[in-house]
C-alpha positions as CSV (number, residue, x, y, z in Angstrom):
1,M,0.0,0.0,0.0
2,D,2.7,2.5,1.0
3,E,4.8,1.6,-2.1
4,Q,1.8,2.3,-4.4
5,L,1.0,5.6,-2.7
6,A,4.7,6.7,-3.1
7,R,4.6,5.8,-6.8
8,V,1.4,7.8,-7.2
9,L,2.6,10.9,-5.3
10,T,5.9,11.1,-7.3
11,A,3.7,11.6,-10.4
12,A,2.2,14.8,-9.0
13,V,2.7,17.8,-11.3
14,R,1.5,21.2,-10.2
15,P,0.0,23.2,-13.1
16,A,1.7,26.5,-13.9
17,P,0.3,29.5,-11.9
18,V,-2.4,31.6,-13.5
19,R,-3.9,35.0,-12.7
20,V,-7.6,34.9,-11.9
21,A,-10.2,37.3,-10.6
22,I,-10.2,37.2,-6.8
23,S,-13.8,36.0,-6.9
24,E,-12.5,32.8,-8.6
25,A,-9.5,32.3,-6.2
26,Q,-11.3,30.8,-3.2
27,G,-9.9,27.4,-2.3
28,L,-6.6,27.8,-4.2
29,L,-3.1,28.5,-3.1
30,C,-1.6,32.0,-3.6
31,A,1.4,31.9,-6.0
32,E,2.7,35.4,-5.2
33,E,3.5,37.7,-2.3
34,I,0.8,40.3,-2.1
35,V,2.2,43.6,-0.8
36,A,-0.2,46.3,0.3
37,G,0.1,49.4,-2.0
38,Q,-1.9,51.5,0.5
39,A,-2.7,51.6,4.1
40,L,-5.8,49.9,5.5
41,P,-7.8,51.8,6.6
42,G,-6.7,54.5,4.2
43,F,-7.7,57.4,6.6
44,D,-8.8,58.0,10.1
45,Q,-12.5,57.2,10.3
46,A,-15.3,57.0,12.8
47,A,-16.0,53.5,14.1
48,V,-19.5,54.3,15.3
49,D,-22.2,56.9,14.7
50,G,-21.6,59.8,17.0
51,Y,-19.8,63.2,17.3
52,A,-16.2,63.8,16.3
53,V,-14.4,65.8,18.9
54,R,-11.1,66.7,20.5
55,S,-10.8,64.4,23.5
56,V,-9.4,67.2,25.6
57,D,-12.7,69.1,25.2
58,V,-14.8,66.2,26.7
59,Q,-12.4,64.8,29.3
60,D,-14.5,66.3,32.2
61,A,-17.9,65.5,30.7
62,G,-20.8,65.0,33.2
63,D,-23.6,66.9,34.9
64,G,-24.8,68.4,31.6
65,T,-21.5,69.7,30.4
66,P,-19.8,70.3,28.1
67,V,-22.2,71.6,25.5
68,L,-20.5,71.8,22.1
69,P,-21.8,73.5,19.0
70,V,-22.3,71.1,16.2
71,V,-20.7,72.7,13.1
72,G,-21.6,70.2,10.5
73,E,-22.1,66.5,9.6
74,I,-19.8,64.1,7.7
75,T,-21.2,60.8,6.3
76,S,-19.4,57.8,5.1
77,G,-18.1,58.3,1.6
78,S,-17.8,62.1,2.1
79,R,-14.8,63.6,0.2
80,Q,-15.3,67.2,1.5
81,P,-12.5,68.0,3.9
82,R,-13.5,69.7,7.2
83,R,-11.5,71.2,10.0
84,L,-12.6,71.1,13.6
85,Q,-11.9,74.1,15.9
86,P,-11.4,73.8,19.7
87,G,-14.6,73.4,21.6
88,Q,-16.6,72.2,18.6
89,A,-18.2,68.9,17.4
90,V,-19.1,67.4,14.1
91,R,-21.8,64.8,13.6
92,V,-20.3,61.6,12.0
93,T,-21.6,58.2,10.8
94,A,-19.6,55.0,11.0
95,G,-16.9,54.9,8.3
96,A,-16.9,58.7,7.8
97,P,-13.5,60.4,7.6
98,L,-12.6,62.4,10.8
99,P,-12.3,66.2,10.5
100,T,-8.8,67.7,11.0
101,L,-7.9,68.0,14.7
102,A,-10.5,65.5,15.9
103,D,-9.0,62.6,17.7
104,A,-12.0,60.8,19.1
105,V,-15.7,60.0,18.5
106,V,-18.3,60.2,21.2
107,P,-21.0,57.6,20.6
108,L,-24.6,58.8,20.3
109,D,-25.7,57.1,23.5
110,R,-23.2,59.2,25.5
111,T,-24.9,62.4,24.3
112,D,-28.3,64.0,24.1
113,E,-28.0,63.7,20.2
114,H,-28.9,67.4,19.8
115,P,-28.4,68.5,16.2
116,A,-27.1,72.0,17.0
117,K,-25.7,72.0,20.5
118,V,-24.8,68.6,21.8
119,T,-24.5,67.8,25.5
120,V,-21.8,65.2,26.1
121,R,-22.7,63.1,29.2
122,Q,-19.6,60.9,29.2
123,G,-16.1,61.7,28.0
124,V,-13.8,59.5,25.8
125,P,-10.0,59.2,25.7
126,S,-8.0,60.0,22.6
127,A,-8.4,57.5,19.8
128,A,-11.7,56.1,21.2
129,F,-14.1,54.8,18.6
130,V,-11.7,55.7,15.8
131,R,-10.2,53.4,13.2
132,R,-6.7,54.8,12.7
133,A,-5.2,54.9,9.2
134,G,-3.0,51.8,8.7
135,E,-3.9,50.1,12.0
136,D,-4.9,47.0,10.0
137,V,-2.3,47.0,7.2
138,Q,0.5,49.5,6.5
139,T,1.7,50.4,3.1
140,G,4.4,47.9,2.1
141,D,3.1,45.2,4.5
142,L,2.8,41.6,3.3
143,A,-1.0,41.1,3.0
144,V,-1.2,37.6,1.7
145,R,1.8,35.2,1.6
146,R,2.8,33.0,-1.2
147,G,1.5,29.5,-0.5
148,S,-1.4,30.7,1.7
149,A,-4.7,29.1,1.1
150,I,-7.2,31.7,-0.2
151,G,-10.4,31.6,1.9
152,S,-13.1,34.2,2.4
153,A,-10.9,36.4,4.7
154,Q,-8.0,36.4,2.2
155,V,-10.4,37.3,-0.6
156,G,-11.7,40.2,1.5
157,L,-8.2,41.3,2.3
158,L,-7.2,41.3,-1.4
159,A,-10.2,43.4,-2.2
160,A,-9.4,45.8,0.7
161,V,-5.9,46.4,-0.6
162,G,-7.3,47.0,-4.1
163,R,-6.4,43.8,-5.9
164,D,-8.9,42.5,-8.4
165,K,-6.7,39.6,-9.6
166,V,-4.2,37.3,-8.0
167,L,-1.7,34.7,-9.2
168,V,-2.7,31.2,-8.0
169,H,-1.9,27.6,-8.4
170,P,-4.9,26.4,-10.5
171,R,-7.0,23.3,-9.9
172,P,-5.6,20.3,-11.7
173,R,-7.8,19.1,-14.5
174,V,-9.2,15.6,-13.9
175,S,-11.1,13.6,-16.5
176,V,-13.3,10.7,-15.4
177,L,-14.4,7.9,-17.7
178,S,-16.4,4.7,-17.2
179,L,-16.0,1.4,-19.0
180,G,-18.4,-1.5,-19.2
181,D,-20.8,-2.9,-21.8
182,E,-23.4,-3.3,-19.0
183,L,-23.5,0.4,-18.2
184,V,-26.3,2.9,-19.1
185,D,-26.5,6.6,-18.1
186,V,-28.9,7.6,-15.4
187,D,-31.3,9.2,-17.9
188,R,-32.1,5.8,-19.4
189,S,-33.8,2.8,-18.1
190,P,-31.5,-0.2,-17.7
191,G,-32.4,-3.4,-19.6
192,Q,-31.8,-7.0,-18.6
193,G,-28.3,-7.3,-17.2
194,Q,-27.6,-3.6,-17.4
195,V,-26.8,-1.2,-14.5
196,Y,-26.5,2.6,-14.1
197,D,-23.2,4.2,-14.5
198,V,-22.6,5.1,-10.9
199,N,-18.8,5.5,-10.9
200,S,-18.4,8.4,-13.3
201,Y,-20.8,10.5,-11.3
202,A,-19.4,9.4,-7.9
203,L,-15.7,9.8,-8.9
204,A,-16.3,13.2,-10.6
205,A,-17.9,14.4,-7.3
206,A,-15.0,13.0,-5.3
207,A,-12.5,14.8,-7.6
208,R,-14.4,18.0,-7.3
209,D,-14.5,17.7,-3.5
210,A,-10.7,17.2,-3.6
211,G,-10.4,20.6,-5.4
212,A,-10.0,19.5,-9.0
213,E,-11.5,21.0,-12.1
214,V,-13.5,18.0,-13.4
215,T,-14.7,16.7,-16.7
216,R,-17.1,13.8,-16.4
217,V,-16.7,12.1,-19.8
218,G,-19.1,9.3,-18.8
219,I,-19.4,5.9,-20.5
220,V,-16.8,5.2,-23.2
221,S,-16.8,2.4,-25.6
222,T,-14.3,-0.4,-25.1
223,E,-13.8,-0.8,-28.8
224,P,-10.0,-0.4,-28.9
225,K,-9.7,2.4,-31.5
226,R,-12.5,4.4,-30.0
227,L,-11.2,4.0,-26.5
228,R,-7.7,5.0,-27.5
229,E,-9.0,8.1,-29.3
230,V,-11.0,9.3,-26.3
231,V,-8.2,8.7,-23.8
232,E,-5.6,10.3,-26.0
233,G,-7.8,13.3,-26.3
234,R,-8.3,13.6,-22.5
235,L,-4.6,13.2,-21.9
236,L,-4.1,16.5,-23.8
237,L,-6.6,18.3,-21.6
238,S,-5.9,16.8,-18.2
239,E,-3.4,16.6,-15.4
240,I,-5.0,13.3,-14.1
241,V,-7.2,10.7,-15.9
242,V,-9.4,8.3,-13.9
243,I,-11.0,5.3,-15.6
244,S,-13.3,3.0,-13.7
245,G,-13.9,-0.6,-14.9
246,G,-11.7,-2.6,-17.2
247,V,-9.0,-3.3,-14.7
248,G,-9.3,-7.1,-14.3
249,G,-10.0,-10.2,-16.4
250,A,-10.1,-10.3,-20.1
251,L,-11.5,-6.8,-20.5
252,G,-8.6,-5.4,-18.4
253,G,-6.1,-7.0,-20.8
254,E,-7.9,-5.6,-23.8
255,V,-8.0,-2.1,-22.2
256,R,-4.3,-2.1,-21.4
257,S,-3.5,-3.4,-24.9
258,A,-5.6,-0.6,-26.5
259,L,-3.8,2.0,-24.5
260,G,-0.4,0.4,-24.8
261,D,0.9,2.9,-27.4
262,L,0.3,5.7,-24.9
263,G,2.4,4.2,-22.1
264,E,2.4,1.4,-19.6
265,L,-0.4,0.8,-17.1
266,D,0.9,-1.4,-14.4
267,A,-2.0,-3.6,-13.3
268,T,-1.1,-5.2,-9.9
269,R,-2.6,-6.4,-6.7
270,V,-2.2,-3.7,-4.0
271,A,-2.3,-4.9,-0.4
272,M,-5.5,-3.1,0.5
273,Q,-9.2,-4.0,0.9
274,P,-11.4,-3.1,-0.8
275,G,-9.9,-2.1,-4.2
276,S,-6.8,-4.4,-4.4
277,M,-7.0,-4.9,-8.1
278,Q,-6.1,-1.6,-9.8
279,A,-3.7,-0.2,-12.4
280,F,-1.6,3.0,-12.6
281,G,0.7,4.5,-15.1
282,R,1.8,7.7,-16.8
283,L,0.4,8.0,-20.3
284,G,1.0,10.3,-23.3
285,P,3.8,12.6,-24.2
286,D,3.3,14.6,-20.9
287,E,3.2,11.4,-18.8
288,V,-0.2,12.1,-17.4
289,P,-1.0,10.1,-14.2
290,T,-3.7,7.6,-15.3
291,F,-5.7,5.3,-13.0
292,L,-7.7,2.2,-13.8
293,L,-10.0,1.7,-10.8
294,P,-12.3,-1.2,-10.0
295,G,-15.9,-1.3,-11.4
296,N,-17.5,-1.8,-8.0
297,A,-18.5,1.7,-6.7
298,V,-17.2,1.3,-3.1
299,S,-13.9,-0.1,-4.2
300,A,-13.5,2.7,-6.8
301,L,-14.3,5.4,-4.2
302,V,-12.0,3.9,-1.6
303,V,-9.1,3.6,-4.0
304,F,-9.8,7.2,-5.1
305,E,-9.8,8.3,-1.5
306,V,-6.5,6.8,-0.5
307,L,-4.6,7.2,-3.8
308,V,-6.1,9.7,-6.2
309,R,-7.2,12.3,-3.7
310,P,-3.7,12.8,-2.3
311,L,-2.4,13.2,-5.8
312,I,-4.9,16.0,-6.5
313,R,-4.1,17.7,-3.2
314,S,-0.4,17.5,-4.0
315,A,-1.0,19.0,-7.4
316,L,-2.8,21.8,-5.7
317,G,0.4,22.4,-3.7
318,R,-0.9,21.3,-0.3
319,G,1.9,20.5,2.1
320,N,0.0,17.6,3.6
321,P,-2.2,15.9,1.0
322,H,-3.8,13.5,3.4
323,R,-7.0,13.9,5.4
324,R,-6.8,14.1,9.2
325,T,-6.4,10.8,11.1
326,V,-7.4,10.3,14.8
327,T,-7.5,7.5,17.3
328,A,-11.0,6.2,18.1
329,N,-12.4,3.5,20.3
330,L,-14.4,0.7,18.5
331,L,-18.0,0.3,19.5
332,S,-18.3,-3.0,17.6
333,P,-15.7,-5.6,16.5
334,V,-14.4,-5.6,13.0
335,T,-12.6,-8.2,10.8
336,S,-10.1,-7.5,8.0
337,T,-8.5,-9.6,5.3
338,A,-5.0,-11.0,6.2
339,G,-2.2,-9.4,4.4
340,R,-4.2,-6.3,3.3
341,R,-4.7,-2.9,4.8
342,G,-8.3,-2.6,5.6
343,F,-10.3,0.6,4.9
344,L,-13.6,-0.1,6.6
345,R,-16.6,2.2,6.6
346,G,-17.5,3.8,10.0
347,Q,-19.4,6.6,11.8
348,L,-17.1,8.7,13.9
349,L,-18.7,10.0,17.1
350,R,-17.6,12.1,20.2
351,D,-17.9,10.7,23.7
352,P,-19.6,13.7,25.6
353,E,-18.1,12.6,28.9
354,T,-14.5,12.1,27.9
355,D,-14.4,14.2,24.7
356,S,-12.7,11.2,23.1
357,Y,-13.5,9.7,19.7
358,L,-15.7,6.6,19.3
359,V,-16.3,4.8,16.0
360,Q,-19.2,2.6,14.9
361,P,-18.4,0.2,12.0
362,L,-21.1,0.3,9.3
363,G,-22.4,-2.6,7.3
364,T,-20.1,-5.3,6.0
365,S,-17.0,-5.1,3.8
366,G,-18.8,-5.9,0.6
367,S,-17.4,-3.8,-2.2
368,H,-20.9,-3.4,-3.8
369,L,-22.6,-2.0,-0.7
370,L,-22.7,1.7,-1.5
371,A,-25.4,2.8,1.0
372,S,-23.1,2.2,4.0
373,L,-20.4,4.3,2.4
374,A,-22.9,7.1,1.9
375,E,-23.6,7.0,5.7
376,A,-19.9,6.9,6.7
377,N,-18.0,9.9,7.7
378,C,-14.7,8.0,8.2
379,L,-12.6,5.0,7.2
380,I,-11.4,2.6,9.9
381,L,-7.8,1.6,9.2
382,V,-6.7,-1.9,10.0
383,D,-3.1,-2.9,9.5
384,E,-2.1,-5.7,7.1
385,D,-1.0,-8.0,9.9
386,V,-4.3,-7.6,11.9
387,T,-7.4,-9.7,11.1
388,E,-9.7,-8.9,14.1
389,V,-10.1,-5.9,16.3
390,G,-12.4,-6.2,19.3
391,T,-15.0,-3.9,20.9
392,G,-13.3,-1.3,23.1
393,E,-10.0,-1.4,21.3
394,D,-8.4,1.6,19.7
395,V,-8.1,2.0,16.0
396,Q,-6.9,4.7,13.6
397,V,-9.6,6.5,11.8
398,R,-9.4,8.7,8.7
399,F,-11.9,11.5,8.3
400,L,-14.1,11.4,5.2
401,S,-16.3,14.4,5.9
402,Q,-14.7,17.8,6.5
403,R,-17.5,18.4,9.0
404,A,-16.8,15.3,11.0
């Protein structure tokens, strides 16, 4: 298992950085150092609705004094400069620029709110209720670092420093294909011996969840010439190609033969359960990582989770491409196949008394049982040399759901 994962991860190729609108950058890694070209805030401004004053004029406020003449009003967005004289006040709204000489804002609830002669009931110190120019970001400060994940806060900061575009590491392009004469698309009714194409939809969703830009090609003919044409075309447009079905038996040999001119797909047994039968290689002139996954939906999704997803995350530039793993206490016993690392479906819980993790195994290990995987929020990991783990014993558990 570890050897196969190492082979896959050495094939990771990060696409060249591209410049995108900041509205399209969420979830990607920043590929440049963003230096603020202006201070944030750009000017001293009121933090609340109130009266801009000199703090020295209100330091002894109380008992109905002082009463300051209100010499105007400044609203947010105002571009008209105003100068405050000693002993005066200017009405301001939150976000409004402060008049010259004002160093504090008295909130409305500390005054009688008179429009012409305001009585200040409680004084404020200098800088109170004021957003000082540059207190968030100074000109020349590093606003967003290269390699930082761009989330909502980073998008907001980019907008705040006046950047409408940013250089990012783009999402790797993943193409997903399904093989199998028994497959029909979900918009058709399956006939005798036919089944819906589950895998291309499920694997495309998994790739999208991992952060890839996904093209779901869907069902592809296994006729050698047609199959080669489709795969060759996808290799030109993809950083990763994922094909489900056609990995074992006679069909597997035919598929690998049809794609043989594009490169070698090494079909081997990997010491894992489910999904032991799989193939991996680098095809085409650009040596695009290409997977042949099992036709069974659960097997395909588990192999994707433990091998393909880390490759996508590595291509995105993530330092740790793996999901979080924790120790949990088993609520029911589990069995695993000797000599294979088990990836068993489970429901991860929290013990309210000890705040420790508990895990309930779900269903059986059948590779065709998709419903239990849909309920699972984790995979229970069982080492190759372990065949049984009893109730109450600790196991390693890998998160499936980011919300778990």
